[in-house]
N, CA, C and O atoms as a DFTB+ gen file, in Angstrom:
640 C
 N C O
     1  1    -169.867      35.886      38.188
     2  2    -170.623      36.019      39.405
     3  2    -169.706      36.643      40.469
     4  3    -168.553      36.242      40.626
     5  1    -170.228      37.600      41.171
     6  2    -169.483      38.248      42.243
     7  2    -170.132      37.881      43.572
     8  3    -171.345      38.007      43.741
     9  1    -169.309      37.428      44.510
    10  2    -169.798      37.098      45.846
    11  2    -169.086      37.975      46.850
    12  3    -168.066      38.597      46.552
    13  1    -169.642      38.010      48.034
    14  2    -169.095      38.874      49.066
    15  2    -168.902      38.092      50.352
    16  3    -169.747      37.276      50.719
    17  1    -167.804      38.334      51.032
    18  2    -167.554      37.737      52.339
    19  2    -167.740      38.811      53.396
    20  3    -167.292      39.944      53.226
    21  1    -168.403      38.452      54.486
    22  2    -168.595      39.395      55.586
    23  2    -168.106      38.753      56.867
    24  3    -168.281      37.553      57.079
    25  1    -167.500      39.546      57.709
    26  2    -167.008      39.084      59.000
    27  2    -167.829      39.749      60.092
    28  3    -167.890      40.976      60.165
    29  1    -168.453      38.954      60.932
    30  2    -169.234      39.475      62.048
    31  2    -168.473      39.222      63.345
    32  3    -167.998      38.115      63.595
    33  1    -168.367      40.255      64.156
    34  2    -167.710      40.136      65.455
    35  2    -168.250      41.218      66.376
    36  3    -168.880      42.179      65.935
    37  1    -167.988      41.040      67.663
    38  2    -168.405      42.022      68.657
    39  2    -167.182      42.770      69.165
    40  3    -166.099      42.198      69.290
    41  1    -167.363      44.045      69.454
    42  2    -166.300      44.853      70.053
    43  2    -166.815      45.381      71.393
    44  3    -167.908      45.939      71.478
    45  1    -166.014      45.195      72.424
    46  2    -166.320      45.705      73.754
    47  2    -165.269      46.759      74.109
    48  3    -164.109      46.646      73.715
    49  1    -165.680      47.770      74.847
    50  2    -164.754      48.843      75.226
    51  2    -163.647      48.362      76.151
    52  3    -162.544      48.910      76.140
    53  1    -163.934      47.339      76.952
    54  2    -162.926      46.768      77.854
    55  2    -163.380      45.378      78.271
    56  3    -164.507      44.971      77.991
    57  1    -162.501      44.662      78.934
    58  2    -162.845      43.319      79.400
    59  2    -163.893      43.364      80.505
    60  3    -164.552      42.359      80.769
    61  1    -164.055      44.494      81.142
    62  2    -165.066      44.633      82.197
    63  2    -166.483      44.430      81.654
    64  3    -167.386      44.074      82.411
    65  1    -166.683      44.649      80.369
    66  2    -168.000      44.506      79.753
    67  2    -168.325      43.058      79.386
    68  3    -169.447      42.770      78.970
    69  1    -167.372      42.151      79.531
    70  2    -167.570      40.748      79.168
    71  2    -168.325      39.993      80.254
    72  3    -168.395      40.432      81.402
    73  1    -168.897      38.838      79.866
    74  2    -169.500      37.946      80.848
    75  2    -168.388      37.394      81.735
    76  3    -167.222      37.380      81.341
    77  1    -168.751      36.942      82.929
    78  2    -167.761      36.529      83.937
    79  2    -166.790      35.460      83.429
    80  3    -165.585      35.573      83.656
    81  1    -167.295      34.420      82.740
    82  2    -166.406      33.360      82.252
    83  2    -165.392      33.915      81.256
    84  3    -164.215      33.556      81.301
    85  1    -165.843      34.786      80.361
    86  2    -164.947      35.395      79.377
    87  2    -163.949      36.337      80.046
    88  3    -162.776      36.370      79.675
    89  1    -164.412      37.091      81.019
    90  2    -163.543      38.014      81.750
    91  2    -162.416      37.246      82.448
    92  3    -161.261      37.672      82.431
    93  1    -162.764      36.112      83.060
    94  2    -161.768      35.287      83.745
    95  2    -160.740      34.748      82.749
    96  3    -159.544      34.728      83.037
    97  1    -161.202      34.319      81.594
    98  2    -160.309      33.785      80.568
    99  2    -159.342      34.870      80.068
   100  3    -158.161      34.596      79.853
   101  1    -159.839      36.086      79.886
   102  2    -158.985      37.206      79.486
   103  2    -157.934      37.473      80.554
   104  3    -156.768      37.694      80.228
   105  1    -158.325      37.457      81.815
   106  2    -157.370      37.656      82.907
   107  2    -156.284      36.588      82.884
   108  3    -155.111      36.884      83.110
   109  1    -156.679      35.335      82.609
   110  2    -155.709      34.223      82.527
   111  2    -154.741      34.438      81.367
   112  3    -153.537      34.226      81.514
   113  1    -155.263      34.860      80.210
   114  2    -154.409      35.092      79.037
   115  2    -153.444      36.245      79.291
   116  3    -152.271      36.165      78.927
   117  1    -153.927      37.303      79.906
   118  2    -153.067      38.450      80.214
   119  2    -151.976      38.062      81.199
   120  3    -150.822      38.460      81.038
   121  1    -152.327      37.300      82.203
   122  2    -151.356      36.904      83.230
   123  2    -150.288      35.960      82.681
   124  3    -149.114      36.079      83.031
   125  1    -150.688      35.030      81.829
   126  2    -149.740      34.017      81.343
   127  2    -148.711      34.610      80.387
   128  3    -147.699      33.965      80.112
   129  1    -148.936      35.824      79.871
   130  2    -147.918      36.449      79.010
   131  2    -146.577      36.532      79.733
   132  3    -145.526      36.531      79.092
   133  1    -146.604      36.603      81.058
   134  2    -145.363      36.678      81.838
   135  2    -144.514      35.421      81.681
   136  3    -143.310      35.465      81.935
   137  1    -145.106      34.307      81.269
   138  2    -144.374      33.050      81.092
   139  2    -143.840      32.861      79.677
   140  3    -143.182      31.861      79.391
   141  1    -144.118      33.811      78.793
   142  2    -143.630      33.696      77.414
   143  2    -142.116      33.827      77.381
   144  3    -141.505      34.444      78.253
   145  1    -141.529      33.231      76.354
   146  2    -140.092      33.366      76.112
   147  2    -139.949      34.168      74.826
   148  3    -140.060      33.632      73.724
   149  1    -139.697      35.481      74.993
   150  2    -139.647      36.379      73.843
   151  2    -138.473      37.355      73.943
   152  3    -138.673      38.569      73.907
   153  1    -137.244      36.831      74.069
   154  2    -136.092      37.718      74.250
   155  2    -135.693      38.487      72.987
   156  3    -134.912      39.435      73.070
   157  1    -136.202      38.104      71.845
   158  2    -135.797      38.739      70.586
   159  2    -136.793      39.817      70.158
   160  3    -136.391      40.912      69.764
   161  1    -138.067      39.517      70.232
   162  2    -139.087      40.483      69.807
   163  2    -139.588      41.351      70.957
   164  3    -140.099      42.448      70.735
   165  1    -139.440      40.858      72.189
   166  2    -140.029      41.518      73.358
   167  2    -141.541      41.653      73.230
   168  3    -142.140      42.562      73.804
   169  1    -142.153      40.746      72.477
   170  2    -143.598      40.714      72.263
   171  2    -144.107      39.426      72.898
   172  3    -144.045      38.360      72.285
   173  1    -144.604      39.522      74.116
   174  2    -144.987      38.378      74.930
   175  2    -146.474      38.082      74.724
   176  3    -147.325      38.917      75.030
   177  1    -146.780      36.896      74.207
   178  2    -148.170      36.532      73.897
   179  2    -148.610      35.391      74.810
   180  3    -147.864      34.445      75.064
   181  1    -149.845      35.510      75.293
   182  2    -150.438      34.465      76.119
   183  2    -151.803      34.084      75.587
   184  3    -152.554      34.929      75.100
   185  1    -152.114      32.811      75.684
   186  2    -153.428      32.311      75.288
   187  2    -153.949      31.424      76.416
   188  3    -153.208      30.639      77.007
   189  1    -155.228      31.570      76.694
   190  2    -155.896      30.724      77.683
   191  2    -157.199      30.248      77.062
   192  3    -157.897      31.015      76.400
   193  1    -157.522      28.979      77.279
   194  2    -158.727      28.415      76.678
   195  2    -159.482      27.588      77.695
   196  3    -158.900      26.962      78.581
   197  1    -160.791      27.603      77.543
   198  2    -161.634      26.711      78.327
   199  2    -162.140      25.631      77.378
   200  3    -162.724      25.918      76.334
   201  1    -161.901      24.396      77.766
   202  2    -162.347      23.259      76.971
   203  2    -163.819      22.982      77.240
   204  3    -164.393      23.516      78.190
   205  1    -164.420      22.161      76.418
   206  2    -165.842      21.846      76.599
   207  2    -166.099      21.083      77.895
   208  3    -167.242      21.012      78.347
   209  1    -165.050      20.506      78.509
   210  2    -165.199      19.826      79.796
   211  2    -164.964      20.767      80.980
   212  3    -165.003      20.332      82.131
   213  1    -164.717      22.065      80.704
   214  2    -164.513      23.047      81.765
   215  2    -163.063      23.264      82.161
   216  3    -162.757      24.212      82.885
   217  1    -162.160      22.400      81.698
   218  2    -160.740      22.522      82.014
   219  2    -160.159      23.767      81.327
   220  3    -160.502      24.062      80.182
   221  1    -159.282      24.493      82.027
   222  2    -158.597      25.651      81.437
   223  2    -157.152      25.264      81.163
   224  3    -156.468      24.720      82.029
   225  1    -156.694      25.553      79.939
   226  2    -155.300      25.323      79.573
   227  2    -154.732      26.617      79.023
   228  3    -155.474      27.517      78.628
   229  1    -153.396      26.705      79.001
   230  2    -152.747      27.945      78.590
   231  2    -151.555      27.653      77.687
   232  3    -151.052      26.531      77.633
   233  1    -151.119      28.691      76.981
   234  2    -149.937      28.601      76.137
   235  2    -149.307      29.972      75.994
   236  3    -149.981      30.992      76.135
   237  1    -148.019      29.991      75.714
   238  2    -147.304      31.249      75.477
   239  2    -146.395      31.087      74.268
   240  3    -146.045      29.970      73.886
   241  1    -146.018      32.213      73.671
   242  2    -145.080      32.127      72.557
   243  2    -143.698      31.741      73.076
   244  3    -143.296      32.119      74.176
   245  1    -142.989      30.982      72.256
   246  2    -141.656      30.476      72.591
   247  2    -140.724      30.785      71.423
   248  3    -140.716      30.068      70.422
   249  1    -139.941      31.852      71.552
   250  2    -139.050      32.264      70.470
   251  2    -137.766      31.450      70.475
   252  3    -137.492      30.690      71.403
   253  1    -136.987      31.628      69.413
   254  2    -135.724      30.923      69.251
   255  2    -134.798      31.809      68.444
   256  3    -135.253      32.557      67.578
   257  1    -133.508      31.735      68.716
   258  2    -132.547      32.537      67.954
   259  2    -132.632      32.238      66.461
   260  3    -132.363      33.112      65.637
   261  1    -133.001      31.020      66.113
   262  2    -133.292      30.667      64.732
   263  2    -134.784      30.931      64.541
   264  3    -135.609      30.049      64.779
   265  1    -135.130      32.148      64.111
   266  2    -136.503      32.643      64.138
   267  2    -137.584      31.682      63.658
   268  3    -138.625      31.604      64.312
   269  1    -137.415      30.958      62.584
   270  2    -138.523      30.085      62.161
   271  2    -138.833      28.960      63.149
   272  3    -139.879      28.318      63.045
   273  1    -137.948      28.720      64.093
   274  2    -138.139      27.629      65.044
   275  2    -139.107      28.018      66.166
   276  3    -139.628      27.136      66.849
   277  1    -139.355      29.295      66.371
   278  2    -140.256      29.746      67.418
   279  2    -141.681      29.260      67.187
   280  3    -142.057      28.896      66.073
   281  1    -142.463      29.261      68.256
   282  2    -143.852      28.808      68.186
   283  2    -144.750      29.833      68.865
   284  3    -144.422      30.360      69.928
   285  1    -145.872      30.104      68.242
   286  2    -146.841      31.068      68.769
   287  2    -147.628      30.471      69.933
   288  3    -147.759      29.253      70.054
   289  1    -148.145      31.349      70.782
   290  2    -148.920      30.926      71.956
   291  2    -150.120      30.070      71.582
   292  3    -150.428      29.087      72.256
   293  1    -150.797      30.451      70.500
   294  2    -151.995      29.716      70.098
   295  2    -151.667      28.272      69.742
   296  3    -152.398      27.357      70.122
   297  1    -150.573      28.062      69.015
   298  2    -150.216      26.699      68.605
   299  2    -149.648      25.897      69.771
   300  3    -149.818      24.678      69.813
   301  1    -148.980      26.548      70.710
   302  2    -148.545      25.852      71.921
   303  2    -149.781      25.335      72.666
   304  3    -149.815      24.185      73.105
   305  1    -150.789      26.192      72.803
   306  2    -152.017      25.800      73.488
   307  2    -152.731      24.670      72.753
   308  3    -153.180      23.711      73.380
   309  1    -152.839      24.773      71.430
   310  2    -153.514      23.726      70.652
   311  2    -152.801      22.382      70.795
   312  3    -153.449      21.342      70.905
   313  1    -151.474      22.405      70.792
   314  2    -150.711      21.172      70.971
   315  2    -150.957      20.555      72.335
   316  3    -151.108      19.339      72.459
   317  1    -150.997      21.394      73.354
   318  2    -151.280      20.911      74.707
   319  2    -152.666      20.284      74.772
   320  3    -152.843      19.210      75.346
   321  1    -153.643      20.959      74.183
   322  2    -155.014      20.427      74.183
   323  2    -155.078      19.089      73.458
   324  3    -155.720      18.153      73.934
   325  1    -154.413      18.995      72.307
   326  2    -154.463      17.768      71.502
   327  2    -153.818      16.588      72.225
   328  3    -154.274      15.452      72.089
   329  1    -152.766      16.850      72.988
   330  2    -152.053      15.773      73.674
   331  2    -152.725      15.404      74.994
   332  3    -152.901      14.223      75.292
   333  1    -153.095      16.395      75.772
   334  2    -153.630      16.127      77.107
   335  2    -155.124      15.811      77.117
   336  3    -155.605      15.109      78.007
   337  1    -155.864      16.328      76.125
   338  2    -157.316      16.162      76.094
   339  2    -157.759      15.800      74.683
   340  3    -158.547      16.515      74.064
   341  1    -157.253      14.706      74.193
   342  2    -157.491      14.287      72.812
   343  2    -158.964      14.351      72.424
   344  3    -159.824      13.796      73.108
   345  1    -159.243      15.037      71.315
   346  2    -160.586      15.128      70.781
   347  2    -161.509      16.094      71.502
   348  3    -162.655      16.277      71.091
   349  1    -161.030      16.711      72.562
   350  2    -161.858      17.617      73.357
   351  2    -161.922      18.986      72.680
   352  3    -160.881      19.606      72.464
   353  1    -163.110      19.468      72.341
   354  2    -163.228      20.785      71.713
   355  2    -162.843      21.920      72.672
   356  3    -162.989      21.811      73.889
   357  1    -162.362      22.977      72.095
   358  2    -162.112      24.203      72.844
   359  2    -163.358      25.069      72.703
   360  3    -163.787      25.385      71.593
   361  1    -163.921      25.439      73.819
   362  2    -165.118      26.278      73.823
   363  2    -164.749      27.728      73.456
   364  3    -165.344      28.317      72.554
   365  1    -163.765      28.290      74.165
   366  2    -163.340      29.669      73.949
   367  2    -161.852      29.794      74.211
   368  3    -161.327      29.202      75.154
   369  1    -161.167      30.575      73.366
   370  2    -159.755      30.892      73.579
   371  2    -159.600      32.410      73.634
   372  3    -160.092      33.128      72.764
   373  1    -158.908      32.884      74.669
   374  2    -158.580      34.305      74.795
   375  2    -157.099      34.470      74.475
   376  3    -156.270      33.671      74.911
   377  1    -156.771      35.508      73.714
   378  2    -155.390      35.779      73.308
   379  2    -155.054      37.215      73.687
   380  3    -155.782      38.147      73.348
   381  1    -153.933      37.380      74.400
   382  2    -153.497      38.709      74.816
   383  2    -151.989      38.821      74.614
   384  3    -151.331      37.850      74.239
   385  1    -151.450      40.007      74.866
   386  2    -150.021      40.227      74.664
   387  2    -149.522      41.363      75.542
   388  3    -150.291      42.189      76.035
   389  1    -148.213      41.374      75.718
   390  2    -147.533      42.452      76.424
   391  2    -146.344      42.854      75.559
   392  3    -145.349      42.132      75.499
   393  1    -146.440      43.983      74.901
   394  2    -145.397      44.484      74.007
   395  2    -144.429      45.337      74.817
   396  3    -144.751      46.473      75.163
   397  1    -143.259      44.811      75.122
   398  2    -142.270      45.532      75.936
   399  2    -141.642      46.693      75.165
   400  3    -140.970      47.533      75.764
   401  1    -141.850      46.754      73.846
   402  2    -141.301      47.842      73.025
   403  2    -142.329      48.928      72.725
   404  3    -142.016      49.890      72.023
   405  1    -143.536      48.796      73.238
   406  2    -144.570      49.770      72.910
   407  2    -145.829      49.529      73.711
   408  3    -145.785      49.026      74.834
   409  1    -146.944      49.892      73.123
   410  2    -148.244      49.780      73.785
   411  2    -148.810      48.360      73.681
   412  3    -148.476      47.596      72.775
   413  1    -149.663      48.045      74.628
   414  2    -150.369      46.755      74.643
   415  2    -151.849      47.018      74.894
   416  3    -152.483      46.331      75.694
   417  1    -152.391      48.014      74.206
   418  2    -153.722      48.522      74.534
   419  2    -154.778      48.353      73.443
   420  3    -155.770      49.082      73.417
   421  1    -154.569      47.404      72.555
   422  2    -155.571      47.114      71.531
   423  2    -155.530      45.618      71.200
   424  3    -154.523      44.959      71.457
   425  1    -156.602      45.083      70.639
   426  2    -156.636      43.650      70.330
   427  2    -155.607      43.281      69.259
   428  3    -155.319      44.068      68.357
   429  1    -155.065      42.077      69.375
   430  2    -154.227      41.507      68.317
   431  2    -154.953      40.295      67.750
   432  3    -155.852      39.738      68.380
   433  1    -154.551      39.905      66.566
   434  2    -155.166      38.779      65.890
   435  2    -154.092      37.736      65.591
   436  3    -152.935      38.093      65.369
   437  1    -154.452      36.460      65.581
   438  2    -153.470      35.410      65.299
   439  2    -152.826      35.564      63.920
   440  3    -153.444      36.076      62.986
   441  1    -151.586      35.118      63.811
   442  2    -150.880      35.130      62.529
   443  2    -151.518      34.109      61.579
   444  3    -152.397      33.348      61.984
   445  1    -151.088      34.095      60.352
   446  2    -151.651      33.192      59.346
   447  2    -151.493      31.723      59.693
   448  3    -152.429      30.942      59.525
   449  1    -150.304      31.334      60.183
   450  2    -150.110      29.918      60.542
   451  2    -151.046      29.515      61.672
   452  3    -151.591      28.411      61.667
   453  1    -151.233      30.401      62.635
   454  2    -152.130      30.084      63.745
   455  2    -153.576      30.028      63.283
   456  3    -154.347      29.194      63.760
   457  1    -153.950      30.902      62.364
   458  2    -155.318      30.865      61.832
   459  2    -155.596      29.511      61.186
   460  3    -156.672      28.941      61.368
   461  1    -154.633      29.002      60.435
   462  2    -154.781      27.685      59.811
   463  2    -154.884      26.594      60.877
   464  3    -155.716      25.694      60.767
   465  1    -154.042      26.674      61.903
   466  2    -154.067      25.672      62.971
   467  2    -155.384      25.724      63.751
   468  3    -155.932      24.680      64.107
   469  1    -155.891      26.919      64.015
   470  2    -157.172      27.064      64.710
   471  2    -158.314      26.472      63.887
   472  3    -159.188      25.794      64.427
   473  1    -158.303      26.729      62.591
   474  2    -159.325      26.188      61.688
   475  2    -159.275      24.666      61.679
   476  3    -160.310      24.003      61.747
   477  1    -158.077      24.122      61.595
   478  2    -157.908      22.665      61.577
   479  2    -158.387      22.051      62.893
   480  3    -158.994      20.980      62.894
   481  1    -158.112      22.732      64.022
   482  2    -158.565      22.225      65.318
   483  2    -160.088      22.209      65.370
   484  3    -160.678      21.251      65.871
   485  1    -160.729      23.252      64.860
   486  2    -162.194      23.269      64.777
   487  2    -162.683      22.097      63.918
   488  3    -163.640      21.416      64.289
   489  1    -162.039      21.863      62.787
   490  2    -162.410      20.750      61.915
   491  2    -162.277      19.412      62.645
   492  3    -163.163      18.562      62.565
   493  1    -161.164      19.236      63.355
   494  2    -160.886      17.967      64.049
   495  2    -161.924      17.659      65.112
   496  3    -162.344      16.512      65.268
   497  1    -162.337      18.692      65.844
   498  2    -163.274      18.467      66.947
   499  2    -164.732      18.618      66.515
   500  3    -165.642      18.208      67.236
   501  1    -164.950      19.200      65.351
   502  2    -166.307      19.382      64.855
   503  2    -167.097      20.451      65.592
   504  3    -168.323      20.501      65.487
   505  1    -166.413      21.298      66.329
   506  2    -167.082      22.346      67.106
   507  2    -166.425      23.697      66.844
   508  3    -165.207      23.773      66.682
   509  1    -167.227      24.766      66.801
   510  2    -166.645      26.099      66.655
   511  2    -165.910      26.507      67.929
   512  3    -166.262      26.082      69.029
   513  1    -164.893      27.331      67.763
   514  2    -164.094      27.834      68.876
   515  2    -164.236      29.361      68.903
   516  3    -163.808      30.044      67.972
   517  1    -164.831      29.886      69.959
   518  2    -164.913      31.338      70.100
   519  2    -163.521      31.886      70.373
   520  3    -162.716      31.245      71.049
   521  1    -163.242      33.062      69.850
   522  2    -161.968      33.733      70.101
   523  2    -162.217      35.079      70.747
   524  3    -163.105      35.826      70.334
   525  1    -161.426      35.383      71.765
   526  2    -161.449      36.686      72.413
   527  2    -160.069      37.294      72.204
   528  3    -159.071      36.745      72.670
   529  1    -160.008      38.419      71.509
   530  2    -158.744      39.066      71.156
   531  2    -158.617      40.363      71.939
   532  3    -159.529      41.190      71.935
   533  1    -157.480      40.540      72.612
   534  2    -157.309      41.708      73.460
   535  2    -155.837      42.004      73.703
   536  3    -154.962      41.221      73.334
   537  1    -155.584      43.125      74.318
   538  2    -154.257      43.475      74.807
   539  2    -154.285      43.439      76.328
   540  3    -155.181      42.836      76.919
   541  1    -153.315      44.078      76.960
   542  2    -153.314      44.157      78.424
   543  2    -154.445      45.065      78.905
   544  3    -154.954      44.899      80.013
   545  1    -154.832      46.022      78.068
   546  2    -155.946      46.932      78.347
   547  2    -156.648      47.221      77.024
   548  3    -156.229      46.742      75.970
   549  1    -157.699      47.993      77.087
   550  2    -158.352      48.472      75.878
   551  2    -159.473      47.596      75.376
   552  3    -159.983      46.729      76.086
   553  1    -159.842      47.842      74.141
   554  2    -160.965      47.160      73.507
   555  2    -160.736      45.658      73.403
   556  3    -159.606      45.172      73.449
   557  1    -161.846      44.942      73.261
   558  2    -161.833      43.485      73.149
   559  2    -162.697      43.108      71.952
   560  3    -163.798      43.632      71.781
   561  1    -162.193      42.198      71.126
   562  2    -162.950      41.675      69.989
   563  2    -163.304      40.215      70.272
   564  3    -162.460      39.433      70.711
   565  1    -164.568      39.861      70.013
   566  2    -165.024      38.481      70.207
   567  2    -165.599      37.967      68.888
   568  3    -166.484      38.581      68.293
   569  1    -165.069      36.817      68.448
   570  2    -165.566      36.141      67.249
   571  2    -166.196      34.819      67.672
   572  3    -165.697      34.153      68.580
   573  1    -167.296      34.438      67.013
   574  2    -167.989      33.200      67.361
   575  2    -167.284      31.938      66.873
   576  3    -167.489      30.856      67.421
   577  1    -166.451      32.080      65.839
   578  2    -165.728      30.931      65.281
   579  2    -164.344      31.381      64.854
   580  3    -164.180      32.473      64.310
   581  1    -163.353      30.546      65.097
   582  2    -161.987      30.851      64.662
   583  2    -161.887      30.889      63.146
   584  3    -161.113      31.674      62.598
   585  1    -162.654      30.059      62.464
   586  2    -162.590      29.984      61.004
   587  2    -162.980      31.315      60.351
   588  3    -162.649      31.549      59.189
   589  1    -163.679      32.186      61.083
   590  2    -164.019      33.500      60.536
   591  2    -162.763      34.294      60.162
   592  3    -162.816      35.182      59.311
   593  1    -161.638      33.970      60.800
   594  2    -160.380      34.667      60.510
   595  2    -159.672      34.115      59.277
   596  3    -158.641      34.648      58.868
   597  1    -160.212      33.053      58.681
   598  2    -159.559      32.429      57.540
   599  2    -160.587      32.072      56.466
   600  3    -160.852      30.894      56.223
   601  1    -161.162      33.086      55.827
   602  2    -162.144      32.788      54.784
   603  2    -161.491      32.089      53.591
   604  3    -160.300      32.263      53.332
   605  1    -162.275      31.307      52.881
   606  2    -161.792      30.537      51.725
   607  2    -160.605      29.665      52.105
   608  3    -159.627      29.554      51.365
   609  1    -160.715      29.055      53.264
   610  2    -159.598      28.290      53.833
   611  2    -159.376      26.952      53.130
   612  3    -160.259      26.418      52.460
   613  1    -158.177      26.441      53.308
   614  2    -157.761      25.125      52.841
   615  2    -157.868      24.177      54.021
   616  3    -157.492      24.533      55.138
   617  1    -158.373      22.981      53.789
   618  2    -158.501      22.041      54.894
   619  2    -158.416      20.608      54.440
   620  3    -158.169      20.316      53.270
   621  1    -158.627      19.715      55.393
   622  2    -158.494      18.279      55.124
   623  2    -159.453      17.802      54.041
   624  3    -159.124      16.875      53.302
   625  1    -160.615      18.403      53.930
   626  2    -161.580      17.986      52.907
   627  2    -161.042      18.257      51.492
   628  3    -161.468      17.610      50.536
   629  1    -160.115      19.202      51.358
   630  2    -159.514      19.486      50.045
   631  2    -158.544      18.387      49.613
   632  3    -158.203      18.303      48.433
   633  1    -158.103      17.561      50.525
   634  2    -157.140      16.505      50.212
   635  2    -157.814      15.198      49.808
   636  3    -157.132      14.238      49.448
   637  1    -159.119      15.149      49.862
   638  2    -159.848      13.914      49.553
   639  2    -160.152      13.822      48.072
   640  3    -160.760      12.849      47.626
């Protein structure tokens, strides 16, 4: 038997085409990239999320001279949400970046570890998390669920 996986998402020409709440979240993600600690890669990533209670939280990547010790912006944000707002679903997360070595004009997507963490966070809260992927300028991609980035995923139900 052959099956097919399809990924549905929206593409906007710029953040100006987004609804006001999404546009504000993108602005927050773009601005917070300035707080990233990325002296090795010069790739500054920011994430901003609105929780289901309306609270906005943010995260940035935090590099380390011992490369595996660094943490991505998405996982910094998820950790903050889990500690400060236990069990509170994330309604939408916007992710942006500022590449000091090149262009920052197209959407980026979370790395594999972050995709797993985003999926697990959705599982924990029982709610889908919209993702808005963008650069400092340019096109914007919007996904209705973070799990769309990790098809055939592994999760807590596999451990039972």
